[in-house]
N, C-alpha and C positions, 0 to 999 in steps of 0.2 A: 172103683173110683177112689181117689185119695189113698192109694196104697203106699206103704212105706218103702223107702229105697231110693238110691241115687239114680237108677236107670228107669224110673217110671215117669209117665206123662199123664196129666189129667185128661179125662175125656172132654172133647170139645166138638161142638156142632153149631150150625147156623139155626137161628130162629126165623120163622117165616110169618109174614102177615099177608093175608088174602084181602085185597082191597078191590071193590067194584071199580071198573074202569070209568063208569058214569055215575057220579054221585047225584042224588036227587035233592040233597040239602046242601046249599053252598057253604054254610058255616061249618057243618060237619066235614064236608070234603076238604076245606081249607085246613081245619084242625088236624085231620088225619095226615095229610101231606106234610104239614109243618112238623108234626111230631116225628113222623118216620124219617124225614130228612134230618132233623136234629139227632135222632137216635143213630142213624147210619153215618153221620159225619162228625158233628161237634162232640158228641158224647164219646167218640172213639179215641179222643186224645187223652189228656191228663185224667179225665174222669174214669175212663176204662182202666188205665194203669193204676190209679189210686185204689180201685176196687179189686185189682188182681186179674183183670181180663186182658186178653190179647186183642188189639184193635183189628178191625176188618181189613183185609188186603185192599189196596187202592182200587184195583179192578172191580172188586165187589161193591165198594162204595160208589164208584162211578156208575155201575150197572143199576144200583138201587136208585140213584138220582134220575137216571134215564127213565126207568119205569115209573117213578113218581111224577115226572114231568109229562107223562102220557095220560095221566088221570084227568078226567073232566071233573073239576071241583064244583060244578053246578052251573046251570043255565048255559050249557054249551061252551064254557070257557076252560081251556086247558090250564093246568097248574102253572106251566112256565109263562103263560101270558098274564097271569095274575100276580106274578112275583111272590109266590107263597113260600119260597125256600127261606129258611130261617137265617137270622143273623147270629153271630157267635154270642153266647151268653155265659 
């Protein structure tokens, strides 16, 4: 990694978060979904570029949001029904 030369490329890979589909604590469930939504969408713009990272491909970001919206954030309420996706910060 970080080898010298014009024809080298840094090693890159995805990071994964394993999140239970049914959260038992509503506040924790909401916080997890909000953070991961922020991380996979809004943090991918200028913040990622400023730190030297490549943003996630749009298809991966969309898949991430789909998976997050399938989480039950507590008391039987899916994330998408509670409007827990973040606003741009």
